[in-house]
Each structure stands twice: as C-alpha cells, then as structure tokens.
N, C-alpha and C positions, 0 to 999 in steps of 0.2 A: 505494500497499499504504500501510496505517496501522497503529499499535501504540499503546499503551497506556506502556510506557516502556521506554527503553533504559538500561539497567542497564550501565556500565561497570567491567569489572572483575570477578574472579573467583576471590575470596580467600574466606574463610569468610564473611566480609560479603555481597559479592556472592552467592556461594550462596544465604546464607541468606534475604537479600530476596528473590531471585528465586524461589525456592519459596515464600516467602510470598505474592508476590504472583501468581504462576501458582494457586496454590492459594485461592485470594480470585477468580479469574475473569478475571483481566488476562491482555493478551495481552503478553508479556513477551521483549524481543531481550535476550540476555546476549553483551557481547562482551568479549572478552579478549586479551590480546597476549603468547602465549608468549615471546616475547624478551626481555621484561623481566623481572627477577628479583622475586622475590614473598616475602612474609614466611610465607605461609602453607605453602609449599613445603619450608620448613627448619622451622620450629614442630613442637613434640613435642605439642601439642593436648591438655593436660592442663587437667582441669575442676577445680579447688579449692575451697572455701569457706571455707578459712579460709588465710591467708598470713602470711610472714614469723616471725619467731624469737618474737613474742608473740602467735601464731596470730590476727590479726585477721580478724575476719569479713567477707569479699567486699562490696564496695557492692552493695547491694539482694540478695544472697544469700537471702533469702527470697523473693522472686520470679524470681530469675534459675535455680536450680538445679532445682526442681521442673517449671519451663517447660523447659528445655536437656533433660533426661531424658525427657518426654515429645515437644518438638520431633525428636529424633535418632531415638529409635525408631519415630517416625511414618513417616519418610522409609523406613528399614528394612523396617517391616513393609508399605509399599503397593508399593515397589519389588522387595522379595524381594532384599535388600542388608545388608551386615553390614560396618561400618565403625565403632561406637561401641563401646566398651570400659567399662560402670561396674565400678570397681573402687574399693577401699580405699586409702587413703596412711597404712604406717605412718611414723611418726616416732618413731625412737630417743630416748632420753631420753642427752643428753653427761653427766650427772652426776646426783648423788641435790638438788642444790638445783634442777636445772632440772626434774626429778620432780616433785618437790612443786612449784614453780610451775604447773608444767602441768595438774597434779592439781587447783589451784586455779582454774585458766582454765575447765575443758572442767566445771564444776561449775556453772559460770554456766550459766541456764537459757537465755541466746541464743545458748549454745555446744554447749548439749548435745545439741539436734538432729543436731549435725556432727561430734562426737566422744565418743570416750570411752576408756576404758585399755584396750590392748590384752590381749585374753582369752588369747592364746598366743603369748609371744614367744619361747617355744622353736621355732616353726615355723623362726625369723629366725637363729637362734643361728649356726647354722654356716657363715653366709656373710655376716649382717651382724653389724657390732658392735655388740650392745646391751648389754652388762654391767647396764644400769638399767632395763632394760626400754623399754618405748613407749609410745605412743596410736595409735589409728586415727582416720584422718580419712574419715568418710563422705560418701554423697551425691557421690563423684566420680569420676574416673576418664579417659580420653581419646580422642581422636577421632583416627582415623586421615584426615588433611586429605588427603593425596593421593589418598587412595581416596574419600573424599566428592568432592573437587573433579573426578575422573574420572564419578563416577554423576552430580554436578549436569551435568555439562556432557555426557554422553550423553543424559539425559536432554532437554535443549533441541534436542539436534542431530536427534534423533526427531521433534522438532515443528517442525524446520526453521527454529529460533528463537536460532541461536547463531550466532555471527560472530567468527572467531580474525584477529586482527589488531588494529593498531593504529589509536584514535579519538583527536582531536585535539581541540580547544577549536575551532580552526579550521575543524574540517570540520563543524563543525554551524551551521547558521542558526537563532538565535533571533527568533521573533516573538513577538509578542502572544500568539498563538494556540497555542504550543507552539515546537517544534522540528522541522527538517528534516533529513534526513540520508541521504547515498545515493537521494534522492528518495522517502523515507519520511518521512510526517507520523507526530509522537510527541508524542504530549501533554507525558510529562516525561520527561528526562534525568537519571539517577542516578547519581553518580561512587560508586565503590565502589575507588578502584585506591589503597587502601594509602597508604605512604609516599611513593609517588609525586606524591599530591595537594599536597605542597608545590610542585612545579612548576606545580598548575593556575593560570593567571590568574585564574580565576574565583573559585578558593579562597583563594588564596598568604596572604590576612591571617588567617588562621586559625594559633593560634599551635602548632604542632607540634612537639613535642621527642621526635624519634624517638632511639631507644636500638637499638644494635648485641646480639645476642645469637649465641655461639658453641654448638656440641653436638658432643658426641663418639659417636659407634656403634662398639660394643665387643660381642666375642664374649666368653663365660664358658662353660666345660664342663658342660654338666649343669645348670645353676642351676634351682632347681625354685620359685623364689618367683614367684606370680602377681601379687602389689599391686605398687604404687607405693612406693619407699621416697626419703624427703626427709630431709634431715637435712646444710642447706649446701649440695647439690647435690640432684637429684635423678635415680634410676634407674629406668628405664623400661622393664619387660620389653617386647618385640614379638612375639617368638614366642620357640620353643624357643634359649634361649642368645645370643639376641640383644636387646642391652640398649641403649637411650638413655641418654646421661648429661649433666645440663645444669644450669644455663647459664650463661654470665656474663653483663652489662649494662656497657655501655660507653656515653658519651654523646660521645664523640669517635673520632677515624678510623672515621667513618660511612661504609664500604665493604661488598663484599659478599665481602670478601677474609678466610680464617682465619688463625688467627696464632700462632705459638710459644707466645706467653704465655695465648693461651687456652686451648690445651691443658695447659699446665704448670699453669693454675690449676684446670685441672679434673681433673687427674691428681690434683693435690695434696690436694683436697678429698675425692676418691671414695676414693682410699686409706685415706683415716681411717674411711671407713664400710666399704667394701668389703672381706672377707676372703681372697678368694680371686680366683688372677689372671685375667687380662682380656688380649685383646688387642684394639686399635685397629684398626677397618675404616673407620671415616671419621672426615671432622671438616666442618663445613659453620657455614656462618655466615649470619645474615639482619640484618634490619634493621627494627624492630618502628615501627609508626607512633601513637608516643603522643603525648600531647598534654600543655600547659604543666599542665593542673590534672586530669591523669589522667582526664578523663571524656571520652567520645565526640564524636565533631562528627556530629552527623543535624539534618537539618533544609532549606528551601530558599534559594536566595538571595535576599537581599534587594532587590536590581534585577531578579532576573530570575525570576519566581516558577516556570517551566519548569524550573528548573536546582536539583538537590539534590545532597547529600553524605550518604555513609550511611559513615563510617569513623573514625579518630583512635583505636580499641578497644585500639590496645598489648598489654602483654602477655596479656590476657582478652578477646581476640577471642572463643574458641569458647565462654566462658560469656555476653559478653554480646551477639554477632551475633541469637540466636534471638529473645531476648525482646525487644531492640531493634527487630528485622526485623517483628515483630509490632506492636507499637507503632507505626512507623512507616507501616506498610499501612491502621491504624487512622485515623494521622491524615489521611493522602493521601484513602484514600476515604471513610471516617465523620467526618471533621473532629472528631474527637476531639485531646486536646492532647497536645504530645507531654511527656516528661521534660523540669523545666527545667533540670536539671543537664547534659542530653547534647544539649539544644537550640541549635545554632549562633546564635539568637539572643542568648545570654549577650555574644558578641564581637562584633554588629555597629557598636559604638561605634570598633572601629579599624579599622573602612573609611575 
C-alpha cells in the first residue's frame, strides 16, 4: 500500500491540512492518539482579527480572515454539517477615555474593515456592564472544534484513511525515497501534533514557548445575547444559557490541570462585565503550542526532506490553520514558496 501523506495529529492544524491535501486529490492517512491531551479539545475556537487592549490587527489579517470564512463554510456546504459560527465581538468601553481612544483607532483605514462603533448598545445593557457604550468587531466568530474534529475524523474513517493510535518517530523508517510505516510506503510525513512537538526528536530544536490557558463553562438563565463579548475576558455563548468564559495565560506550571487561582482570576474578570448571576458547570485547562516569535512552524526537515511539521499555531490556530494549510499544500504540490515568517528554515541555524 502507498500514500502521499501521513499526518500525525488531528487538532485544528492536522484537520485543516488533511482536508486541504485531500481536496487537492492526494491520498492522506490521518493519525491521531486519543489518549494524548489536545489543546483543540479545550480551546474556545474564537477567530478575532483585532486583539489586545490596543486593538492590534492580527498578523496577516487581510489574508487570513476572508480565507478562513470561505474554508470553514466550504466544508459545511460540501458535507452538510454545521460547526462554524460567524459572530460579531462586542467590546464595551471601560471609560470615556477608552471610548475616545478606541473610536480614534477604528477610524484608521486599516482597522475600519474589522470594527465600528456599536449601533445598538441597549441590546447588551441588561446583561453586560456597558455605561460608555462599545464597539463591534466584525469578520469574527467561533469554530466548534470538537465538532470539527468529529466531522473530519468521520470523513477520513469513511475513506478508510484514519488511524487511531500513537505514532512515534521510532515507528517510521525514513529512506531517501520517503517513509515506510506499517508496511505502507509514504511520500511525506507531516507532524501536526501540537505541543507534543516539543518531545519530537526530529523537531525538538524548534523554540516552542507553550502557554497554559484555562476556561470556565457557566450557565446563565435566559441569556439572550448572541454576540461574543470581550472585555478582559471573553464571554462566548455556545447555546441557550450556556457560556464559555476565558481565558488565562500562564507560561509556568505547564500541565493540563485546572487550578483554583485560574478559576478565581476568571471570576474576578467576568464579574466586572457580566451583570447577571451564573453557575459554573465546568473548568478546563489546555496548553497552547506557541512559539518564541509567535509565528507558526511550517516546513520540511532540513536533513530529512520527507519529514515535515505543521504546528506552533499558539492561540490563533483556528485563524491561521486554513490559510497556512493552503500555502503549505501549494509548497508541497506546486513548488510555491512558503511564508518566510512561518517557514522553519528561519531556525535551521539552531540545529
């Protein structure tokens, strides 16, 4: 048996790349180990073109956001499924000074495609603390990552191209012609294994900078707001009365365990925004596969051209993965150049 690609890891990166290569007519084996923790199983899946208190435009936003909307909607249409939820993000102003500052920012022509003064602040007033009004971020929304993973997994299972289990580097016989694995001859193997990439002896020279994050799931009686609210924390409506609140950021104590400090931090933040009582029903923790320079890891190993990596997406994997998957496919299949800021060749000197 032969295959064009073996992708190891089925988070948002692996799912996006597997779908992209499959749609280009490649034979793709998708492998995932369900016993390993995965950031995609915890992440809220929010796509947001403007981040931080200064409303900084996300890296390559003009390319990423039109593409991701088309990408996720295209999967939905082709498979008759639903997991992508385009929504505005409502950002209430904390003060009149912040209102003035933010309105000046959104007047910038580079920011205007992504934000404007909210047209109806009164929609939020009963539930959200917004005495100074707010602005709305557009081209945003969220991806139900658990549902996306289930859909992509099912798609490849139906094609008999899915392997559930662990694949280690020692399982791979790397040759000049490609890779052999379980009596299968594979042209290229791509690791899409998230933060586990730190332990991969082929790519442990890449400078990961993982970030732990925690989120809460809460119930709020008759919560009518459909937009995402963001002020210090995000408040994401999942379905009627069920909200996710997040997130924390920690570069220490990098484990998958929730903490009382994380819960207390999120509660202190959300109580300044959310007016109505809530009940915590779940708390989750995950480790985001971030990099030192906050740019992804995409490319082929300098000494093993049949081995590649597609990871290091950090906190923005849902936004980055579709566009970079398309670019990686063009590199692999058409010989086009990779985005220099994402190409792992920038770190070859660390070997």
